[in-house]
N, CA, C and O atoms as a GROMACS GRO file, in nm:
protein
  416
    1MET      N    1   8.708   8.762   9.840
    1MET     CA    2   8.657   8.847   9.803
    1MET      C    3   8.561   8.876   9.667
    1MET      O    4   8.454   8.935   9.656
    2LYS      N    5   8.668   8.791   9.543
    2LYS     CA    6   8.600   8.760   9.430
    2LYS      C    7   8.475   8.681   9.424
    2LYS      O    8   8.371   8.708   9.364
    3LYS      N    9   8.509   8.558   9.515
    3LYS     CA   10   8.359   8.482   9.513
    3LYS      C   11   8.263   8.550   9.557
    3LYS      O   12   8.163   8.556   9.486
    4LEU      N   13   8.264   8.606   9.658
    4LEU     CA   14   8.151   8.705   9.730
    4LEU      C   15   8.084   8.802   9.649
    4LEU      O   16   7.965   8.829   9.660
    5ARG      N   17   8.186   8.867   9.544
    5ARG     CA   18   8.143   8.977   9.477
    5ARG      C   19   8.061   8.886   9.376
    5ARG      O   20   7.945   8.920   9.353
    6TYR      N   21   8.111   8.774   9.316
    6TYR     CA   22   8.040   8.703   9.187
    6TYR      C   23   7.904   8.676   9.257
    6TYR      O   24   7.800   8.703   9.196
    7ALA      N   25   7.901   8.615   9.404
    7ALA     CA   26   7.805   8.563   9.423
    7ALA      C   27   7.664   8.634   9.466
    7ALA      O   28   7.550   8.589   9.473
    8SER      N   29   7.718   8.760   9.491
    8SER     CA   30   7.622   8.892   9.538
    8SER      C   31   7.566   8.940   9.376
    8SER      O   32   7.464   9.007   9.356
    9ASP      N   33   7.643   8.897   9.290
    9ASP     CA   34   7.623   8.961   9.168
    9ASP      C   35   7.490   8.887   9.111
    9ASP      O   36   7.385   8.936   9.070
   10PHE      N   37   7.539   8.720   9.123
   10PHE     CA   38   7.449   8.625   9.075
   10PHE      C   39   7.311   8.606   9.157
   10PHE      O   40   7.200   8.592   9.104
   11PHE      N   41   7.335   8.608   9.278
   11PHE     CA   42   7.171   8.625   9.356
   11PHE      C   43   7.123   8.727   9.439
   11PHE      O   44   7.032   8.723   9.522
   12GLY      N   45   7.216   8.841   9.398
   12GLY     CA   46   7.134   8.964   9.462
   12GLY      C   47   7.018   9.002   9.412
   12GLY      O   48   6.950   9.085   9.473
   13HIS      N   49   6.971   8.942   9.286
   13HIS     CA   50   6.833   8.998   9.255
   13HIS      C   51   6.724   8.878   9.317
   13HIS      O   52   6.605   8.896   9.288
   14LEU      N   53   6.748   8.792   9.376
   14LEU     CA   54   6.699   8.689   9.433
   14LEU      C   55   6.606   8.767   9.546
   14LEU      O   56   6.488   8.748   9.577
   15PHE      N   57   6.699   8.858   9.594
   15PHE     CA   58   6.645   8.932   9.746
   15PHE      C   59   6.569   9.049   9.685
   15PHE      O   60   6.633   9.132   9.622
   16ALA      N   61   6.414   9.063   9.701
   16ALA     CA   62   6.346   9.154   9.619
   16ALA      C   63   6.301   9.253   9.712
   16ALA      O   64   6.232   9.346   9.669
   17SER      N   65   6.333   9.248   9.844
   17SER     CA   66   6.268   9.314   9.947
   17SER      C   67   6.308   9.484   9.901
   17SER      O   68   6.396   9.516   9.821
   18ARG      N   69   6.235   9.558   9.960
   18ARG     CA   70   6.297   9.701   9.984
   18ARG      C   71   6.403   9.728  10.006
   18ARG      O   72   6.476   9.788   9.926
   19ARG      N   73   6.442   9.685  10.136
   19ARG     CA   74   6.552   9.673  10.258
   19ARG      C   75   6.703   9.625  10.102
   19ARG      O   76   6.799   9.688  10.058
   20ALA      N   77   6.646   9.489  10.073
   20ALA     CA   78   6.755   9.454  10.005
   20ALA      C   79   6.796   9.504   9.882
   20ALA      O   80   6.910   9.483   9.840
   21LYS      N   81   6.706   9.572   9.816
   21LYS     CA   82   6.753   9.622   9.698
   21LYS      C   83   6.801   9.782   9.706
   21LYS      O   84   6.843   9.844   9.609
   22LYS      N   85   6.788   9.838   9.838
   22LYS     CA   86   6.854   9.948   9.885
   22LYS      C   87   6.983   9.900   9.932
   22LYS      O   88   7.070   9.960   9.869
   23ARG      N   89   7.034   9.818  10.015
   23ARG     CA   90   7.140   9.783  10.046
   23ARG      C   91   7.218   9.720   9.968
   23ARG      O   92   7.337   9.741   9.991
   24LEU      N   93   7.183   9.611   9.838
   24LEU     CA   94   7.274   9.551   9.751
   24LEU      C   95   7.369   9.681   9.670
   24LEU      O   96   7.490   9.692   9.690
   25PRO      N   97   7.308   9.753   9.598
   25PRO     CA   98   7.436   9.878   9.549
   25PRO      C   99   7.530   9.897   9.642
   25PRO      O  100   7.644   9.879   9.598
   26SER      N  101   7.524   9.926   9.748
   26SER     CA  102   7.622   9.986   9.876
   26SER      C  103   7.709   9.862   9.897
   26SER      O  104   7.832   9.864   9.893
   27PHE      N  105   7.642   9.763   9.917
   27PHE     CA  106   7.705   9.616   9.989
   27PHE      C  107   7.825   9.596   9.844
   27PHE      O  108   7.944   9.580   9.872
   28LYS      N  109   7.791   9.598   9.729
   28LYS     CA  110   7.877   9.573   9.582
   28LYS      C  111   7.964   9.667   9.568
   28LYS      O  112   8.058   9.639   9.495
   29ALA      N  113   7.963   9.764   9.612
   29ALA     CA  114   8.023   9.909   9.562
   29ALA      C  115   8.167   9.875   9.684
   29ALA      O  116   8.283   9.858   9.647
   30ARG      N  117   8.127   9.873   9.812
   30ARG     CA  118   8.218   9.829   9.878
   30ARG      C  119   8.323   9.729   9.878
   30ARG      O  120   8.439   9.741   9.918
   31LEU      N  121   8.260   9.624   9.825
   31LEU     CA  122   8.306   9.472   9.788
   31LEU      C  123   8.396   9.485   9.678
   31LEU      O  124   8.510   9.438   9.680
   32THR      N  125   8.335   9.566   9.557
   32THR     CA  126   8.429   9.608   9.438
   32THR      C  127   8.532   9.704   9.480
   32THR      O  128   8.636   9.688   9.416
   33ASP      N  129   8.536   9.792   9.561
   33ASP     CA  130   8.663   9.885   9.619
   33ASP      C  131   8.762   9.786   9.643
   33ASP      O  132   8.872   9.773   9.590
   34LEU      N  133   8.690   9.698   9.757
   34LEU     CA  134   8.817   9.656   9.838
   34LEU      C  135   8.876   9.508   9.743
   34LEU      O  136   8.989   9.464   9.765
   35GLN      N  137   8.786   9.446   9.641
   35GLN     CA  138   8.877   9.350   9.563
   35GLN      C  139   8.912   9.420   9.473
   35GLN      O  140   8.965   9.332   9.405
   36ASP      N  141   8.931   9.550   9.392
   36ASP     CA  142   9.013   9.624   9.327
   36ASP      C  143   9.145   9.615   9.401
   36ASP      O  144   9.234   9.539   9.362
   37CYS      N  145   9.159   9.696   9.515
   37CYS     CA  146   9.272   9.706   9.588
   37CYS      C  147   9.356   9.571   9.608
   37CYS      O  148   9.478   9.565   9.597
   38LEU      N  149   9.272   9.465   9.639
   38LEU     CA  150   9.348   9.343   9.643
   38LEU      C  151   9.408   9.311   9.523
   38LEU      O  152   9.529   9.291   9.516
   39GLY      N  153   9.326   9.302   9.418
   39GLY     CA  154   9.377   9.261   9.304
   39GLY      C  155   9.499   9.339   9.229
   39GLY      O  156   9.565   9.294   9.136
   40ALA      N  157   9.512   9.452   9.283
   40ALA     CA  158   9.620   9.524   9.227
   40ALA      C  159   9.752   9.506   9.315
   40ALA      O  160   9.866   9.518   9.269
   41LEU      N  161   9.725   9.478   9.435
   41LEU     CA  162   9.841   9.412   9.536
   41LEU      C  163   9.894   9.294   9.449
   41LEU      O  164  10.006   9.287   9.398
   42ASN      N  165   9.781   9.189   9.442
   42ASN     CA  166   9.832   9.063   9.424
   42ASN      C  167   9.869   9.097   9.265
   42ASN      O  168   9.955   9.014   9.234
   43ASP      N  169   9.845   9.175   9.161
   43ASP     CA  170   9.916   9.167   9.056
   43ASP      C  171  10.086   9.209   9.045
   43ASP      O  172  10.180   9.166   8.977
   44ILE      N  173  10.071   9.329   9.163
   44ILE     CA  174  10.223   9.365   9.194
   44ILE      C  175  10.290   9.206   9.221
   44ILE      O  176  10.372   9.139   9.158
   45LYS      N  177  10.221   9.184   9.333
   45LYS     CA  178  10.334   9.043   9.379
   45LYS      C  179  10.340   8.947   9.273
   45LYS      O  180  10.450   8.895   9.255
   46VAL      N  181  10.245   8.911   9.199
   46VAL     CA  182  10.273   8.840   9.049
   46VAL      C  183  10.392   8.856   8.970
   46VAL      O  184  10.482   8.781   8.932
   47HIS      N  185  10.356   9.004   8.955
   47HIS     CA  186  10.496   9.090   8.868
   47HIS      C  187  10.627   9.065   8.927
   47HIS      O  188  10.722   9.053   8.851
   48GLN      N  189  10.647   9.055   9.067
   48GLN     CA  190  10.768   9.044   9.140
   48GLN      C  191  10.833   8.919   9.122
   48GLN      O  192  10.950   8.890   9.099
   49LYS      N  193  10.727   8.850   9.136
   49LYS     CA  194  10.762   8.690   9.124
   49LYS      C  195  10.826   8.627   8.975
   49LYS      O  196  10.919   8.547   8.963
   50LEU      N  197  10.749   8.688   8.875
   50LEU     CA  198  10.802   8.663   8.732
   50LEU      C  199  10.896   8.769   8.702
   50LEU      O  200  10.961   8.731   8.605
   51ALA      N  201  10.925   8.855   8.730
   51ALA     CA  202  11.002   8.951   8.682
   51ALA      C  203  11.141   8.894   8.652
   51ALA      O  204  11.174   8.889   8.534
   52PRO      N  205  11.228   8.848   8.748
   52PRO     CA  206  11.367   8.801   8.763
   52PRO      C  207  11.381   8.689   8.614
   52PRO      O  208  11.484   8.673   8.549
   53LYS      N  209  11.251   8.626   8.586
   53LYS     CA  210  11.276   8.516   8.462
   53LYS      C  211  11.304   8.548   8.344
   53LYS      O  212  11.367   8.471   8.272
   54PRO      N  213  11.258   8.677   8.303
   54PRO     CA  214  11.282   8.736   8.157
   54PRO      C  215  11.453   8.760   8.158
   54PRO      O  216  11.527   8.707   8.075
   55ALA      N  217  11.494   8.842   8.259
   55ALA     CA  218  11.643   8.915   8.282
   55ALA      C  219  11.712   8.815   8.296
   55ALA      O  220  11.832   8.840   8.314
   56ALA      N  221  11.676   8.683   8.295
   56ALA     CA  222  11.776   8.571   8.352
   56ALA      C  223  11.826   8.491   8.193
   56ALA      O  224  11.881   8.381   8.186
   57GLY      N  225  11.798   8.562   8.098
   57GLY     CA  226  11.813   8.509   7.944
   57GLY      C  227  11.993   8.554   7.900
   57GLY      O  228  12.088   8.591   7.969
   58LYS      N  229  11.980   8.536   7.795
   58LYS     CA  230  12.131   8.548   7.746
   58LYS      C  231  12.203   8.688   7.821
   58LYS      O  232  12.149   8.798   7.806
   59PRO      N  233  12.283   8.676   7.872
   59PRO     CA  234  12.349   8.815   7.924
   59PRO      C  235  12.427   8.908   7.809
   59PRO      O  236  12.508   8.858   7.730
   60GLY      N  237  12.398   9.027   7.808
   60GLY     CA  238  12.478   9.095   7.693
   60GLY      C  239  12.343   9.101   7.557
   60GLY      O  240  12.341   9.169   7.455
   61ALA      N  241  12.290   9.050   7.584
   61ALA     CA  242  12.164   9.068   7.457
   61ALA      C  243  12.107   9.206   7.472
   61ALA      O  244  12.066   9.251   7.579
   62LYS      N  245  12.105   9.282   7.341
   62LYS     CA  246  12.054   9.390   7.332
   62LYS      C  247  11.887   9.388   7.406
   62LYS      O  248  11.844   9.462   7.495
   63ALA      N  249  11.833   9.303   7.352
   63ALA     CA  250  11.680   9.287   7.380
   63ALA      C  251  11.680   9.278   7.518
   63ALA      O  252  11.625   9.365   7.587
   64ALA      N  253  11.750   9.158   7.576
   64ALA     CA  254  11.748   9.151   7.712
   64ALA      C  255  11.795   9.247   7.827
   64ALA      O  256  11.758   9.254   7.944
   65ARG      N  257  11.880   9.313   7.764
   65ARG     CA  258  11.876   9.462   7.864
   65ARG      C  259  11.788   9.558   7.807
   65ARG      O  260  11.733   9.631   7.890
   66ALA      N  261  11.764   9.575   7.705
   66ALA     CA  262  11.599   9.635   7.703
   66ALA      C  263  11.495   9.569   7.812
   66ALA      O  264  11.465   9.629   7.915
   67GLN      N  265  11.452   9.460   7.783
   67GLN     CA  266  11.367   9.402   7.878
   67GLN      C  267  11.402   9.389   8.032
   67GLN      O  268  11.314   9.373   8.116
   68ALA      N  269  11.481   9.393   8.050
   68ALA     CA  270  11.543   9.420   8.196
   68ALA      C  271  11.550   9.556   8.271
   68ALA      O  272  11.538   9.575   8.392
   69PHE      N  273  11.575   9.660   8.157
   69PHE     CA  274  11.497   9.795   8.220
   69PHE      C  275  11.374   9.820   8.218
   69PHE      O  276  11.325   9.888   8.308
   70ALA      N  277  11.286   9.763   8.099
   70ALA     CA  278  11.161   9.758   8.129
   70ALA      C  279  11.078   9.723   8.245
   70ALA      O  280  10.974   9.773   8.288
   71ILE      N  281  11.153   9.619   8.289
   71ILE     CA  282  11.139   9.539   8.416
   71ILE      C  283  11.134   9.623   8.531
   71ILE      O  284  11.044   9.655   8.608
   72GLY      N  285  11.295   9.659   8.518
   72GLY     CA  286  11.307   9.766   8.666
   72GLY      C  287  11.220   9.912   8.657
   72GLY      O  288  11.200   9.974   8.762
   73VAL      N  289  11.173   9.961   8.538
   73VAL     CA  290  11.059  10.073   8.558
   73VAL      C  291  10.963  10.044   8.578
   73VAL      O  292  10.904  10.127   8.647
   74VAL      N  293  10.871   9.906   8.537
   74VAL     CA  294  10.767   9.849   8.596
   74VAL      C  295  10.787   9.829   8.755
   74VAL      O  296  10.710   9.886   8.832
   75SER      N  297  10.866   9.768   8.790
   75SER     CA  298  10.902   9.731   8.898
   75SER      C  299  10.902   9.838   9.029
   75SER      O  300  10.832   9.815   9.128
   76GLY      N  301  10.990   9.963   9.018
   76GLY     CA  302  10.984  10.064   9.048
   76GLY      C  303  10.888  10.124   9.091
   76GLY      O  304  10.865  10.152   9.209
   77ARG      N  305  10.802  10.153   8.964
   77ARG     CA  306  10.662  10.247   9.006
   77ARG      C  307  10.557  10.136   9.061
   77ARG      O  308  10.464  10.182   9.127
   78GLU      N  309  10.560  10.016   9.045
   78GLU     CA  310  10.449   9.935   9.131
   78GLU      C  311  10.512   9.940   9.265
   78GLU      O  312  10.431   9.954   9.357
   79ARG      N  313  10.646   9.931   9.300
   79ARG     CA  314  10.686   9.944   9.461
   79ARG      C  315  10.625  10.085   9.491
   79ARG      O  316  10.595  10.093   9.610
   80SER      N  317  10.606  10.168   9.440
   80SER     CA  318  10.557  10.324   9.488
   80SER      C  319  10.432  10.275   9.483
   80SER      O  320  10.377  10.365   9.546
   81GLU      N  321  10.347  10.200   9.457
   81GLU     CA  322  10.213  10.188   9.461
   81GLU      C  323  10.166  10.125   9.592
   81GLU      O  324  10.060  10.169   9.636
   82ILE      N  325  10.234  10.018   9.669
   82ILE     CA  326  10.226   9.936   9.728
   82ILE      C  327  10.148   9.985   9.850
   82ILE      O  328  10.031   9.951   9.869
   83GLU      N  329  10.231  10.083   9.948
   83GLU     CA  330  10.178  10.174  10.037
   83GLU      C  331  10.029  10.228  10.018
   83GLU      O  332   9.928  10.200  10.082
   84PRO      N  333  10.049  10.324   9.896
   84PRO     CA  334   9.903  10.360   9.915
   84PRO      C  335   9.790  10.269   9.834
   84PRO      O  336   9.689  10.325   9.794
   85LEU      N  337   9.809  10.129   9.812
   85LEU     CA  338   9.724  10.066   9.789
   85LEU      C  339   9.681   9.974   9.934
   85LEU      O  340   9.570   9.930   9.964
   86LEU      N  341   9.800   9.967  10.003
   86LEU     CA  342   9.771   9.868  10.144
   86LEU      C  343   9.663   9.989  10.224
   86LEU      O  344   9.555   9.961  10.277
   87ASN      N  345   9.714  10.099  10.217
   87ASN     CA  346   9.606  10.234  10.281
   87ASN      C  347   9.446  10.208  10.240
   87ASN      O  348   9.342  10.212  10.306
   88ALA      N  349   9.472  10.184  10.113
   88ALA     CA  350   9.346  10.198  10.047
   88ALA      C  351   9.262  10.098  10.085
   88ALA      O  352   9.146  10.112  10.124
   89ALA      N  353   9.337   9.970  10.069
   89ALA     CA  354   9.252   9.845  10.116
   89ALA      C  355   9.231   9.832  10.225
   89ALA      O  356   9.122   9.778  10.243
   90ASP      N  357   9.296   9.864  10.335
   90ASP     CA  358   9.268   9.872  10.484
   90ASP      C  359   9.160   9.959  10.539
   90ASP      O  360   9.112   9.936  10.650
   91LYS      N  361   9.107  10.092  10.438
   91LYS     CA  362   9.016  10.182  10.454
   91LYS      C  363   8.888  10.113  10.382
   91LYS      O  364   8.772  10.129  10.421
   92ASP      N  365   8.915  10.054  10.300
   92ASP     CA  366   8.805  10.003  10.202
   92ASP      C  367   8.756   9.844  10.282
   92ASP      O  368   8.641   9.800  10.277
   93ALA      N  369   8.850   9.789  10.340
   93ALA     CA  370   8.790   9.689  10.418
   93ALA      C  371   8.723   9.683  10.555
   93ALA      O  372   8.659   9.592  10.607
   94ARG      N  373   8.768   9.854  10.618
   94ARG     CA  374   8.715   9.880  10.717
   94ARG      C  375   8.545   9.939  10.682
   94ARG      O  376   8.448   9.920  10.756
   95LYS      N  377   8.543   9.992  10.587
   95LYS     CA  378   8.414  10.031  10.499
   95LYS      C  379   8.324   9.907  10.476
   95LYS      O  380   8.206   9.904  10.509
   96PHE      N  381   8.381   9.819  10.424
   96PHE     CA  382   8.292   9.677  10.396
   96PHE      C  383   8.282   9.608  10.518
   96PHE      O  384   8.192   9.524  10.513
   97LEU      N  385   8.347   9.616  10.636
   97LEU     CA  386   8.289   9.555  10.758
   97LEU      C  387   8.159   9.635  10.787
   97LEU      O  388   8.069   9.557  10.815
   98HIS      N  389   8.119   9.761  10.790
   98HIS     CA  390   8.027   9.816  10.802
   98HIS      C  391   7.891   9.794  10.722
   98HIS      O  392   7.777   9.810  10.767
   99ALA      N  393   7.924   9.761  10.613
   99ALA     CA  394   7.835   9.719  10.516
   99ALA      C  395   7.748   9.642  10.575
   99ALA      O  396   7.783   9.548  10.647
  100ARG      N  397   7.615   9.676  10.549
  100ARG     CA  398   7.473   9.586  10.612
  100ARG      C  399   7.482   9.490  10.479
  100ARG      O  400   7.514   9.526  10.366
  101PRO      N  401   7.440   9.333  10.532
  101PRO     CA  402   7.424   9.274  10.442
  101PRO      C  403   7.296   9.286  10.362
  101PRO      O  404   7.198   9.329  10.423
  102PHE      N  405   7.284   9.252  10.228
  102PHE     CA  406   7.161   9.277  10.173
  102PHE      C  407   7.016   9.170  10.188
  102PHE      O  408   6.896   9.192  10.167
  103TRP      N  409   7.084   9.057  10.230
  103TRP     CA  410   6.995   8.946  10.246
  103TRP      C  411   6.964   8.937  10.388
  103TRP      O  412   6.923   8.825  10.420
  104THR      N  413   6.971   9.012  10.472
  104THR     CA  414   6.880   9.017  10.601
  104THR      C  415   6.748   9.134  10.610
  104THR      O  416   6.677   9.138  10.710
   0.00000   0.00000   0.00000
């Protein structure tokens, strides 16, 4: 999605027809919405993978306990965002599938 978005940003101006100029903003907006959802889901996945590492430090250290607590708070908040983000990504993907290519 990211590469397609960057390519449409970079090459979009080469398509100067009236039809292309009309379709390009809608195409890019739908692509942006989908990329934003997928990016947020990817961020959550990376956080889940990295979260246990800092908490595995010195047991009992005050800073380690505070860090583990913070990781738990963030993890809990992010877990509650997964389902809505998946639903939004599904909705945005369906919209994007119906986006008319600006280059035709």
